[in-house]
N, C-alpha and C positions, 0 to 999 in steps of 0.2 A: 375892940379897937386895937388892941395889941397884936392879936392873931392877923388882924388886916395888915399891919405894919410889917409883919414878918413875913406874909405872904408876898408882899410888894417888893420886900428886899430881896427874897429869894428868887423871884422873877426876874428882877434886875440883875443879880448875878449870874442867873442861868442864860439871859438873853444876852449878856456881854462875854460870856464864854463861847458862845456858838457862833460868834462872827456877825452877828445881826447889827450890832452897832458899829463895831470896828471891822471894815472888810478885811478878808484874809490875804487876798490877792491885789496886785497894783492895778490902779485905773487904766494905765497905759496898756492898749491891746497887745503891742508886741512883747513887752515884759511879763504881761500877765500869761500869754501864750508860753513863754519860756518857764515860768514857775509852774504851771499846770503839767509841762513836760517832765520837769524835774520831779514833781509830786509823784505822777503816774510811774516813772521809772523807779522810785523807791518803792513803790507798792509792789511792782512787778518784780523785783529783786528778793522781795521777802520769800517767795516759793523757792527760789534758788537757795536761799540761806537755809530755810527750813529742810529742803532735801539734802544739803551739805551736812547740817548737824546730825540728822538720823541716818547717814550714810545711804540715802536712798538714790544717790548719783552713781553709786557703784554698778558694774556690770553684773546682772543676774546670772546665776549658775543654772538657770532653769530654761535658757533660751537653746533653741535648736542649733545656733551657730557657737563656735567655739570662740570664746573671748579669754584674753590672757588675764586682765586684771591686776597684774603685779606690776612693779616697777622695772621697765626696760632699760 
């Protein structure tokens, strides 16, 4: 009996965290579209941030074209 209570409480906590009981986005279609755009822009910016942190956005010296890469 105790194991069943623990399983039910764990399932209730997981269900409430995933957005099943409480909706993550607004019910208004216009506001929901705006929230979805903001979320997708944040996820798209992660790759730019990753490249900036690891200096992958710098010009490569292996290109056939000469690039300066310094401060002008």
